C-alpha positions as CSV (number, residue, x, y, z in Angstrom):
1,M,8.0,18.0,17.9
2,M,6.3,15.2,16.0
3,E,7.6,12.0,14.5
4,I,6.3,8.9,12.8
5,I,8.1,6.0,14.4
6,L,8.7,2.9,12.3
7,E,10.5,0.0,14.1
8,P,12.8,-1.7,11.5
9,N,13.2,-4.9,13.4
10,S,9.4,-5.4,13.5
11,L,8.9,-5.5,9.8
12,R,7.8,-8.8,8.3
13,L,6.6,-9.8,4.8
14,S,3.6,-12.2,5.1
15,S,2.9,-15.0,2.8
16,S,0.0,-13.0,1.4
17,G,2.5,-10.2,0.4
18,N,1.7,-7.7,3.1
19,I,4.4,-6.0,5.2
20,H,3.5,-5.7,8.8
21,G,5.4,-3.8,11.4
22,V,5.3,-1.4,14.4
23,L,4.2,2.2,13.3
24,Y,3.0,5.0,15.4
25,F,3.0,8.8,15.9
26,E,5.0,10.4,18.7
27,T,4.6,14.0,19.8
28,S,6.5,15.7,22.7
29,D,3.9,14.3,25.1
30,K,1.9,11.6,23.3
31,I,2.2,8.2,21.6
32,F,-0.6,7.3,19.2
33,P,-2.0,4.7,19.0
34,D,0.7,3.0,21.1
35,T,4.4,1.8,21.0
36,D,3.4,-1.8,20.1
37,W,0.9,-0.9,17.3
38,N,1.5,-3.4,14.5
39,D,-0.2,-2.7,11.2
40,F,0.2,-2.8,7.4
41,V,3.0,-0.2,7.2
42,V,3.2,0.0,3.4
43,V,-0.5,0.4,2.9
44,L,-0.8,3.0,5.7
45,L,2.1,5.2,4.5
46,G,0.7,5.0,1.0
47,W,-2.7,6.3,2.2
48,W,-1.1,8.9,4.4
49,V,1.1,10.2,1.5
50,E,-1.9,10.5,-0.7
51,S,-3.6,12.5,2.0
52,A,-0.6,14.8,2.3
53,I,-0.6,15.4,-1.4
54,N,-4.4,16.3,-1.3
55,L,-3.7,18.8,1.4
56,K,-0.6,20.3,-0.3
57,Q,-2.5,20.7,-3.6
58,G,-5.5,22.2,-1.9
59,L,-7.8,19.3,-3.1
60,S,-9.1,18.9,0.4
61,K,-9.2,20.9,3.7
62,Q,-9.1,17.8,5.8
63,E,-8.0,14.2,5.6
64,R,-8.4,11.2,7.9
65,L,-5.2,9.2,8.4
66,R,-6.5,5.7,9.1
67,F,-5.0,2.7,10.8
68,M,-6.0,-0.6,9.3
69,D,-7.0,-2.3,12.5
70,G,-8.7,-0.8,15.6
71,P,-10.7,2.3,16.2
72,Y,-7.9,4.7,15.6
73,S,-7.4,7.6,13.1
74,I,-5.9,11.1,12.9
75,L,-8.0,13.9,11.5
76,V,-5.7,16.3,9.8
77,K,-7.3,19.7,9.2
78,Y,-5.9,22.5,7.0
79,I,-6.0,25.7,9.0
80,D,-4.2,28.1,6.6
81,K,-1.4,28.0,4.1
82,N,1.2,26.6,6.5
83,Q,-0.6,25.2,9.5
84,L,-2.4,21.9,10.2
85,S,-4.2,20.7,13.2
86,L,-4.2,17.0,14.0
87,D,-6.9,15.4,16.1
88,F,-5.9,11.9,17.5
89,I,-9.1,9.9,17.5
90,E,-10.1,6.7,19.3
91,K,-13.6,5.3,18.9
92,D,-14.8,8.6,17.3
93,H,-13.6,10.6,20.3
94,T,-10.7,13.1,20.1
95,I,-8.2,12.1,22.8
96,D,-5.5,14.6,21.9
97,S,-4.7,17.4,19.4
98,S,-1.6,18.9,18.0
99,F,-0.5,21.5,15.5
100,I,2.2,21.3,12.9
101,Q,3.4,23.2,9.8
102,L,2.4,21.5,6.5
103,S,6.0,21.4,5.4
104,S,7.0,19.7,8.7
105,F,4.2,17.2,8.3
106,I,5.4,16.3,4.8
107,N,8.9,16.1,6.1
108,I,8.1,13.6,8.9
109,L,6.0,11.6,6.5
110,S,8.9,11.6,3.9
111,K,11.4,10.4,6.6
112,A,9.1,7.5,7.4
113,C,8.8,6.6,3.8
114,E,12.5,6.8,3.1
115,K,13.2,4.6,6.1
116,L,10.7,2.0,5.0
117,L,11.7,2.0,1.4
118,K,15.4,1.5,2.3
119,I,14.5,-1.5,4.4
120,I,12.3,-2.9,1.6
121,E,15.1,-2.5,-0.9
122,A,17.6,-4.1,1.4
123,N,15.3,-7.1,1.7
124,N,14.5,-7.1,-2.0
125,W,10.7,-7.2,-1.2
126,Q,8.4,-6.5,-4.2
127,T,4.6,-6.1,-4.1
128,G,2.0,-4.0,-5.7
129,D,1.5,-2.0,-2.5
130,I,5.3,-1.2,-2.5
131,S,5.1,0.0,-6.1
132,L,2.1,2.2,-5.2
133,L,3.9,3.6,-2.2
134,K,7.0,4.4,-4.3
135,S,4.8,6.2,-6.9
136,R,2.9,8.2,-4.3
137,Y,6.1,9.1,-2.5
138,A,7.7,10.3,-5.7
139,S,4.6,12.4,-6.4
140,L,4.8,13.9,-2.9
141,Q,8.5,14.8,-3.4
142,R,7.7,16.5,-6.8
143,E,4.8,18.3,-5.3
144,S,6.8,19.5,-2.3
145,L,9.7,20.7,-4.5
146,S,7.4,22.4,-7.0
147,K,5.5,24.4,-4.4
148,D,8.0,25.0,-1.6
149,A,8.4,28.6,-2.9
150,D,4.7,29.3,-2.5
């Protein structure tokens, strides 16, 4: 099992218009990068959604999910039609790996986006990054619906 954890009570809109908060991956036996990781949640999810779209459309065979600060990333590699491998990387070294179905990866990413967008709406926050995330998320949903039968 894998999940993207977004801590709602940690979210803050800065004076510069960036939304910061705690965001990390959790697998059955691993937390990455860690439970206190605070980053630019809207920007990261926007990047990650774009990467998922690229994988789903076959535009790339691998994508790097970056974190804004620190030496952390996740290398997502397309294995076959339904399977991805994820390498959790710190300072250019793989510290853990996991496998997930492409549809499950899109599902956990979608859940994190939905959760974040509900909080954003409840707070009436509006920024360019939020608009971009909404657009990319809508594209991911359309892509997922149009190709689920494949």
